[in-house]
C-alpha positions in Angstrom: -0.1 0.0 0.1 1.4 3.3 -1.0 2.3 5.9 1.7 0.3 9.0 1.0 0.8 12.6 1.8 -1.5 13.5 4.9 -2.2 9.9 5.9 -3.3 9.6 9.5 -1.3 7.5 12.1 -2.8 4.4 13.3 -3.7 4.0 17.0 -0.8 1.7 17.6 1.5 4.0 15.7 0.3 7.2 17.7 0.7 5.2 21.0 4.4 4.8 20.3 4.6 8.7 20.0 2.8 9.3 23.1 5.1 6.9 25.1 8.2 8.7 24.1 9.8 10.9 26.9 13.0 12.5 28.1 14.4 9.1 29.3 12.2 6.9 26.8 13.1 6.8 23.3 10.8 4.8 21.0 13.0 4.1 18.1 14.3 0.6 17.0 17.1 -0.4 14.6 20.0 -2.6 14.2 23.7 -3.2 13.7 24.6 -4.7 10.4 28.0 -6.0 9.7 29.4 -6.2 6.1 32.3 -7.8 4.2 35.3 -5.6 3.3 36.0 -3.2 1.6 33.7 -0.5 2.6 32.2 1.5 -0.3 32.8 5.3 -0.7 30.2 7.3 1.2 29.0 9.2 -1.8 28.3 5.8 -3.4 26.0 4.8 -0.5 24.3 8.1 -0.5 23.4 7.7 -4.2 22.3 4.1 -3.7 19.8 4.9 -1.1 18.6 8.1 -3.0 18.0 5.8 -6.1 15.7 3.6 -3.8 13.7 6.1 -1.8 10.8 5.9 -4.0 10.1 2.4 -2.7 9.5 3.7 0.8 8.0 7.2 0.6 7.4 7.5 4.4 11.3 8.0 4.6 10.8 11.4 3.1 7.8 12.2 5.4 7.6 13.9 8.8 5.0 14.4 11.4 2.3 17.1 11.4 0.1 17.8 14.5 -3.4 19.2 13.9 -3.9 22.6 15.7 -5.1 22.2 19.3 -4.3 18.4 19.3 -7.5 18.0 17.5 -7.1 14.5 15.9 -4.4 12.2 15.3 -0.9 13.2 13.8 -0.4 13.0 10.1 2.3 11.9 7.7 3.2 14.9 5.2 5.9 15.3 2.7 9.1 17.2 4.2 9.9 19.8 1.5 13.3 20.4 3.1 14.3 16.7 3.2 18.1 16.3 3.3 19.4 12.8 2.9 23.1 13.7 4.1 21.2 14.7 7.5 19.9 11.3 7.7 22.8 9.1 6.5 25.8 9.9 8.7 29.3 8.7 8.3 31.9 8.1 10.9 34.9 5.8 11.7 35.9 3.7 14.7 39.2 4.3 16.5 41.7 1.4 16.4 41.4 -1.5 16.7 38.1 -1.2 15.6 36.7 -4.1 18.0 33.2 -4.8 19.1 33.5 -2.8 22.2 34.0 0.5 20.5 31.2 -0.4 17.9 28.9 -1.1 20.7 29.8 2.0 22.5 29.1 4.1 19.4 25.8 2.3 18.9 24.9 3.1 22.7 25.5 6.9 22.1 23.4 6.6 18.8 20.5 5.0 20.6 20.8 7.5 23.5 19.6 10.4 21.3 15.9 10.9 20.5 15.0 11.5 17.0 14.3 14.9 15.8 10.3 15.2 15.3 10.7 18.0 12.8 12.2 15.7 10.3 11.5 12.1 8.9 11.8 9.8 12.0 15.0 7.8 10.8 18.8 7.9 10.8 21.5 5.7 9.4 25.4 5.6 10.4 28.0 4.3 8.0 30.7 3.0 10.3 34.3 2.4 8.7 37.4 1.1 10.7 36.2 -2.4 11.9 38.7 -5.1 12.0 39.8 -6.8 9.0 38.6 -3.9 7.0 35.0 -4.6 7.6 32.4 -2.0 7.9 29.0 -1.5 9.5 25.6 0.2 9.3 23.7 1.4 12.5 20.1 2.0 11.8 17.5 3.9 13.8 13.9 4.2 13.0 11.1 5.5 15.0 8.6 2.6 16.0 5.8 4.9 14.9 7.2 4.6 11.4 7.8 0.7 11.1 7.6 -2.3 13.1 10.1 -5.2 13.2 8.2 -7.4 10.7 7.9 -4.6 7.8 11.3 -3.5 8.9 12.6 -6.7 7.3 10.5 -6.1 4.3 12.3 -2.7 3.9 15.5 -4.6 2.9 14.3 -4.2 -0.4 15.2 -0.6 -0.3 18.8 -1.4 0.5 19.8 -4.9 -0.3 20.1 -7.1 -3.3 19.9 -10.9 -3.8 23.2 -10.7 -5.9 26.6 -9.3 -5.5 25.9 -6.9 -8.6 23.3 -4.2 -7.5 20.0 -4.3 -9.0 19.5 -1.4 -11.4 16.3 0.9 -10.7 14.5 3.1 -12.8 16.2 6.6 -12.4 13.1 8.4 -13.7 11.6 8.7 -10.2 11.6 12.4 -9.5 10.3 13.5 -6.1 8.1 16.4 -6.0 7.0 17.1 -2.3 3.5 18.3 -1.6 3.2 21.6 0.0 2.9 21.6 3.8 -0.7 21.7 4.8 -2.2 24.9 6.7 -3.7 24.5 10.3 -6.9 24.8 8.7 -6.1 22.1 6.1 -5.0 19.6 9.0 -8.1 20.4 11.0 -10.4 19.7 8.1 -8.7 16.4 7.4 -9.2 15.4 11.1 -12.9 16.4 11.0 -13.4 14.3 7.8 -11.7 11.2 9.3 -13.9 11.6 12.7 -17.0 11.9 10.5 -16.0 8.9 8.2 -15.2 6.5 11.4 -18.6 7.7 13.2 -20.6 7.3 9.8 -19.1 3.6 9.6 -20.7 2.6 12.9 -24.5 2.5 11.8 -23.2 0.4 8.6 -21.6 -2.2 10.8 -24.5 -2.2 13.0 -26.7 -3.0 10.2 -24.3 -5.7 8.9 -24.5 -7.3 12.3 -28.2 -7.0 12.6 -28.8 -9.2 9.3 -26.4 -11.7 10.6 -27.5 -12.2 14.3 -26.0 -15.6 14.9 -22.7 -14.5 13.5 -23.0 -11.4 15.6 -23.6 -13.5 18.7 -20.5 -15.7 18.1 -18.4 -12.6 17.3 -19.6 -11.2 20.6 -18.6 -14.3 22.7 -15.3 -14.3 21.0 -14.6 -10.7 21.7 -15.5 -11.1 25.4 -13.5 -14.1 25.8 -10.5 -12.3 24.2 -11.1 -9.3 26.5 -11.3 -11.6 29.7 -8.0 -13.4 28.8 -6.3 -10.0 28.5 -7.6 -8.8 31.9 -6.6 -12.2 33.4 -3.0 -11.9 32.0 -2.9 -8.2 33.3 -4.3 -8.8 36.7 -1.3 -10.9 38.0 1.4 -8.4 38.4 5.0 -9.1 37.2 7.5 -9.5 40.2 9.7 -6.8 41.3 13.3 -7.2 40.0 16.4 -5.4 39.4 15.4 -4.7 35.8 12.4 -2.7 36.9 13.8 0.6 37.8 13.6 4.3 36.8 15.8 4.6 33.7 18.0 7.6 32.3 18.2 8.5 28.6 21.6 6.8 28.4 21.9 3.4 26.6 24.3 0.5 26.7 24.3 -2.1 23.9 25.4 -5.7 23.7 25.3 -8.7 21.3 25.2 -12.4 21.4 25.8 -14.3 18.1 24.2 -18.0 17.7 23.2 -20.3 14.9 19.8 -21.1 14.1 20.4 -24.9 13.7 21.3 -25.1 17.2 17.7 -23.7 18.1 16.2 -26.2 15.6 18.2 -29.1 17.1 16.9 -28.4 20.7 13.3 -27.8 19.4 13.4 -31.1 17.5 14.9 -32.9 20.6 12.4 -31.6 23.3 9.4 -30.1 21.3 8.0 -26.7 21.2 9.0 -24.0 18.6 12.0 -21.9 18.0 10.5 -19.0 19.8 9.9 -21.4 23.0 13.7 -22.3 22.8 14.5 -18.5 22.6 12.2 -17.7 25.7 13.9 -20.4 27.7 17.3 -19.4 26.7 16.7 -15.8 27.8 15.2 -17.1 31.0 18.4 -19.2 31.7 20.5 -16.0 30.9 18.5 -14.0 33.5 18.8 -16.6 36.2 22.6 -16.6 35.7 22.6 -12.8 35.9 20.6 -12.6 39.1 22.7 -15.1 40.5 25.8 -13.0 39.6 24.2 -10.2 41.7 24.0 -12.6 44.6 20.2 -12.8 44.4 17.9 -15.9 45.1 15.6 -17.1 42.3 13.5 -19.7 44.4 9.9 -19.2 43.2 10.5 -16.5 40.7 8.8 -16.4 37.5 9.4 -13.2 35.5 7.1 -12.1 32.6 8.1 -11.1 29.0 6.0 -9.0 26.7 6.4 -10.9 23.4 5.1 -8.9 20.3 3.3 -11.0 17.7 2.9 -9.7 14.1 -0.7 -9.6 12.8 0.6 -8.6 9.4 -1.4 -10.2 6.7 0.2 -11.2 3.4 -1.7 -8.3 1.6 0.0 -5.7 4.0 3.5 -6.9 3.0 5.6 -4.0 2.0 3.5 -1.4 4.0 4.9 0.7 6.7 3.4 1.3 10.2 2.7 -1.2 13.2 0.3 -4.3 12.8 1.2 -5.9 16.0 -0.2 -7.2 19.5 1.3 -8.3 22.4 1.3 -11.4 24.6 2.6 -11.9 28.1 4.8 -14.9 28.3 6.2 -16.5 31.6 10.0 -16.8 32.1 10.4 -19.6 34.8 13.7 -18.2 36.3 13.0 -20.8 39.4 13.7 -23.9 37.3 17.5 -24.9 37.4 17.2 -27.7 34.8 17.4 -26.4 31.2 15.2 -29.0 29.9 12.4 -28.6 32.5 12.6 -24.8 32.0 12.1 -25.2 28.3 9.2 -27.6 28.8 7.6 -25.2 31.1 7.9 -22.5 28.5 6.5 -24.8 25.9 3.5 -25.6 27.9 2.7 -22.1 28.9 3.0 -20.7 25.3 0.7 -23.3 23.9 -1.8 -22.4 26.5 -1.6 -18.8 25.6 -1.8 -19.7 22.0 -5.0 -21.7 22.7 -6.5 -18.9 24.9 -7.9 -15.8 23.2 -5.2 -13.5 24.8 -3.8 -12.2 21.4 -7.4 -11.6 20.1 -8.3 -9.6 23.0 -5.1 -7.6 22.6 -6.1 -6.9 18.9 -9.4 -5.8 19.9 -8.1 -3.3 22.6 -5.7 -2.0 19.9 -8.6 -1.7 17.3 -10.8 0.1 19.8 -8.1 2.7 20.2 -8.9 3.7 16.5 -11.9 5.5 17.8 -10.2 7.1 21.0 -9.6 11.1 21.3 -5.8 11.6 21.3 -5.9 12.4 25.0 -7.5 9.1 25.9 -5.3 7.3 23.4 -2.1 8.7 25.2 -3.4 7.4 28.5 -4.4 3.9 27.3 -1.0 3.5 25.6 0.8 4.4 28.9 -1.4 1.5 30.5 -0.4 -0.9 27.9 3.5 -0.2 28.7 2.7 -0.3 32.4 5.6 -1.8 34.5 3.4 -4.0 36.6 2.3 -6.0 33.4 5.8 -7.4 32.5 9.5 -7.3 33.3 11.1 -6.8 30.0 10.6 -7.0 26.2 11.7 -10.3 24.2 11.1 -9.9 20.5 12.1 -12.5 17.9 12.1 -11.2 14.1 12.4 -13.9 11.3 14.5 -12.7 8.6 15.5 -14.0 5.1 17.5 -17.4 5.2 19.9 -16.3 2.3 22.6 -14.1 1.7 22.1 -10.3 1.1 24.4 -7.9 -0.5 24.6 -3.9 -0.3 26.8 -2.4 -3.0 28.4 -5.8 -3.6 29.2 -6.3 -0.1 27.7 -9.4 1.6 25.9 -8.7 4.8 27.5 -11.1 7.3 25.6 -10.4 10.5 22.4 -8.3 11.8 21.8 -7.7 15.5 18.3 -6.1 16.1 17.9 -3.4 18.7 14.6 -2.8 20.5 13.6 0.0 23.0 13.1 0.6 26.6 9.8 1.6 27.8 8.4 2.2 31.4 10.7 1.3 34.2 12.6 -1.2 32.4 16.2 -1.4 32.1 16.7 -4.2 29.5 15.0 -5.4 26.2 16.2 -8.3 24.1 15.7 -8.6 20.3 16.6 -11.6 18.2 16.8 -11.9 14.4 17.4 -15.1 12.1 19.4 -14.2 8.9 21.1 -16.7 6.6 21.6 -19.5 9.3 22.4 -17.0 12.2 20.3 -16.2 15.0 21.7 -13.0 16.6 20.7 -11.4 19.8 20.9 -7.6 20.3 20.4 -6.3 23.8 19.8 -2.7 24.9 19.9 -1.7 28.4 20.0 1.5 30.6 23.8 2.7 31.0 23.4 3.0 34.8 21.3 0.0 35.7 22.8 -2.5 33.3 26.6 -2.0 33.8 26.7 -5.8 33.8 24.9 -6.4 30.7 27.5 -8.6 29.3 26.7 -11.1 32.0 23.2 -11.5 30.3 24.9 -12.0 26.8 27.4 -14.7 28.3 24.4 -16.3 29.8 22.6 -16.6 26.6 25.4 -18.4 25.0 25.8 -20.6 28.2 22.0 -21.4 28.3 21.9 -22.3 24.6 25.1 -24.4 25.0 23.7 -26.4 27.7 20.5 -27.1 25.8 22.4 -28.0 22.6 24.7 -30.5 24.6 21.5 -32.2 26.3 19.9 -32.4 22.8 23.0 -33.9 21.2 
């Protein structure tokens, strides 16, 4: 679906804007490492410039209706400057992971400028062995993880030789709307949504049995969400007030190891991911001298609701599930089986349906109510940390003839949560990217070491 001038933000996209504060940055991104040699910066700029027509939203910024009447709109930025969004830098010697991750931490500590399109990309030279990297940063209101993978069509090719695109695309930005035009667009949207309600009511009246089944399904889904939310997440060292400053860590792994464990003990690859994260957090808590008897933490696990017809479109089509992390179980296999059983129950329940209903209902909420409800969704008492697993392509990708070797996704911190874990599979890899508060997670490397250790233990037992 094309991204149009004056498009209205969805309720979920607007919720990510409402969540942003001085210490809470709602951008996501990745660290991607490429084979040597690095291309000239000018070549990268021209490569991106030649493909921006594939993602028009990347040249659009936010417009707020006067008086906060109605939700924000996407409008063309007539002063769009590609050099502002694509930065160029180099690491000091020896160009190791420590220096790359320190740079990424500084990049992710800075909020995106809302007067410009909500993304940045940093080309980083000076990595060991002549390799180079891209650090990408995009506001969650613009794109979610799954459609973010779809956006590789903008940058990457399937072959070392770059695919040639039609150079006839000349971008002519639409003029910025006046306050009166923004207000009129908001009024039109509100009227259209209000007028759609009688039509929907008439459709339900002609199909009473279908309406009754739908009502039962809706109530059941809402009840599941209520039950999941009523049991508060336990207090842990992760759940503290955070600063604006970030710390990044990575843990590379192989997808085949997760499949080996899944095939040996049952469940899904995502179940193994959650069990590995639970094992790593158990090690981390022990390293701080804390007891874990009876401790079951809760993870927010985003689930894509993106249908095939939505592929290639931007914006967020996600809902969230609350998954248990059985920190108290010492045995790795029993921990995995506990996660598998719990996730099977969640999938059979209507929790995901209920979360979708709530997100859909927000489409009718005025901006002030939406802001409050979105803060409730990120309430600390619901879960301890975010764990998101993003499926990526299982074949090599290339940028200006250089192979993409690894990609580590980076999530965001919301509420009083000092850690978030993102995982992405790509070309046989299964790479973990962790973002933590700079002060609260000075020992974030203990978590990455715990991920490696927990996976190694499960692989050994599976083999």
